[in-house]
C-alpha positions in Angstrom: 11.5 106.3 11.8 8.7 106.7 9.2 11.2 108.6 6.7 13.9 106.1 7.0 11.3 103.3 6.9 10.0 105.1 3.4 13.7 105.9 2.1 14.7 102.5 2.0 11.9 101.7 0.8 12.3 103.9 -2.5 15.9 103.0 -2.8 15.0 98.7 -2.5 12.4 99.8 -5.3 15.6 101.5 -7.5 17.5 99.1 -7.0 15.3 96.0 -8.1 14.6 98.1 -10.8 17.6 99.0 -11.9 19.0 95.4 -11.2 15.6 93.6 -13.3 16.6 95.9 -16.4 19.9 95.5 -16.7 19.6 91.9 -16.0 17.1 92.1 -19.3 19.2 93.5 -21.0 22.3 91.3 -21.8 23.6 93.8 -24.0 26.4 94.6 -20.7 29.9 93.3 -19.8 30.4 91.5 -16.9 31.6 93.5 -14.5 28.1 96.0 -15.2 26.4 92.5 -14.9 28.1 91.6 -11.5 27.0 95.2 -10.3 23.4 94.4 -11.1 23.2 91.3 -9.7 24.4 93.3 -6.4 22.5 96.3 -6.5 18.8 93.3 -6.9 20.1 90.9 -4.2 21.0 94.7 -1.7 17.6 95.4 -3.2 15.7 92.4 -1.9 17.5 92.7 1.3 15.6 96.5 2.2 12.7 95.1 1.4 13.4 92.5 3.8 14.6 94.1 6.4 11.7 97.2 6.2 9.4 94.6 6.1 10.3 93.1 9.2 10.9 96.6 10.7 6.8 97.5 9.8 6.6 94.5 11.4 8.2 94.8 15.1 7.0 98.3 16.1 3.1 97.6 14.4 3.0 94.5 17.1 -0.2 95.2 17.9 -1.3 95.0 14.2 -0.4 91.5 14.2 -1.8 90.1 17.4 -4.3 87.4 17.4 -7.1 87.8 20.5 -9.9 86.0 21.7 -13.6 86.8 22.7 -15.8 84.3 25.0 -19.2 85.7 25.2 -22.2 84.4 25.9 -25.4 84.4 23.6 -27.0 87.0 25.4 -23.8 89.6 25.5 -23.5 88.4 21.9 -24.1 92.3 20.7 -21.8 93.3 23.5 -19.0 91.0 22.0 -19.8 92.1 18.3 -19.0 96.3 19.5 -15.9 95.2 20.2 -15.0 92.9 17.3 -15.7 96.4 15.0 -13.6 98.6 16.5 -10.2 96.1 17.2 -11.0 94.3 14.0 -9.4 97.1 12.0 -5.6 96.5 14.2 -6.5 92.8 15.4 -7.1 89.5 13.9 -10.3 87.9 16.5 -11.5 84.8 17.5 -15.2 84.8 18.9 -16.1 81.5 20.1 -19.7 82.3 19.7 -19.1 81.8 16.2 -17.4 78.3 16.5 -18.6 76.5 13.2 -21.9 74.4 14.2 -21.1 70.7 13.7 -17.3 71.4 15.2 -15.8 69.4 18.0 -15.9 71.6 20.5 -12.5 70.0 22.0 -10.5 70.8 19.2 -11.8 73.8 17.9 -11.3 75.9 21.3 -7.8 74.7 22.0 -6.6 75.3 18.8 -8.0 79.2 18.5 -7.0 79.7 21.9 -3.2 78.5 21.8 -3.0 80.6 18.2 -4.3 84.1 20.2 -2.0 85.9 22.8 -4.6 87.4 24.5 -7.9 86.5 25.5 -11.1 88.5 26.4 -14.0 87.3 28.7 -17.3 89.0 28.8 -18.8 88.0 31.7 -22.6 88.7 32.4 -25.1 87.6 34.5 -24.8 83.9 33.9 -21.3 81.7 32.6 -22.2 79.6 30.1 -20.8 75.8 29.9 -19.1 77.2 26.9 -17.8 79.1 29.0 -16.0 77.5 31.2 -14.8 75.1 29.2 -12.9 78.2 27.1 -11.9 79.6 30.9 -10.4 76.2 32.8 -8.9 76.3 28.4 -7.1 79.7 29.0 -5.9 79.1 31.8 -4.3 75.5 30.9 -2.8 76.7 28.5 -0.9 80.5 30.8 -3.3 83.1 28.3 -3.3 87.0 29.2 -6.9 86.9 29.9 -9.1 89.9 30.8 -12.7 90.0 32.4 -15.1 92.8 30.8 -18.5 92.7 33.3 -21.3 93.7 31.6 -22.4 96.1 34.2 -20.3 97.5 37.7 -23.1 95.1 39.2 -22.1 91.7 38.2 -19.7 89.7 40.6 -16.7 87.9 38.8 -17.2 83.9 38.7 -14.7 82.1 41.5 -12.8 81.2 38.1 -11.9 84.3 37.2 -11.2 86.0 40.3 -7.3 86.3 40.2 -7.1 88.5 36.9 -8.5 92.3 37.5 -12.0 92.8 35.4 -12.8 96.2 33.5 -16.4 97.3 33.6 -17.4 97.2 29.6 -18.2 100.7 29.6 -14.2 101.1 30.5 -13.2 99.4 27.8 -14.9 100.3 25.6 -13.7 104.0 26.3 -10.5 102.7 26.8 -10.6 101.8 23.1 -12.2 105.2 21.8 -9.6 106.8 23.9 -6.9 104.4 21.5 
């Protein structure tokens, strides 16, 4: 598949170069000029097709993730971000600008994400409770991440399959 995309891109670039060169040199007849227009259009179409194939093949790279955490779990959230941010755009619940209206900002961040991670420590903050409520309201995929195996899922997350932080990080390193 990579070879096909590479050949497609090379052909598109060559056709674009031929078309642009031909269009800039005004010393050609009408049939050659028509051929140059067609090669330019085919080149542009091939580039668009290659881009479409690349985007479809690498969907995960264009996902947006929302991470909900408390200040006690900021270091764990940052480690997750450091691993995922090479491939995925991430919103972190704790990094909302000071003075921002939480009831406007949080729903808009969550709505643009395809998946939400909730880092569950010993305590769930009021902001996390609101974020979880908003994730459920918007029918998002919610993945609870337990900071420790001894931590219990709060009542509002018990319907979701949880993973431990160590298991989650191991899965990230393996992939």
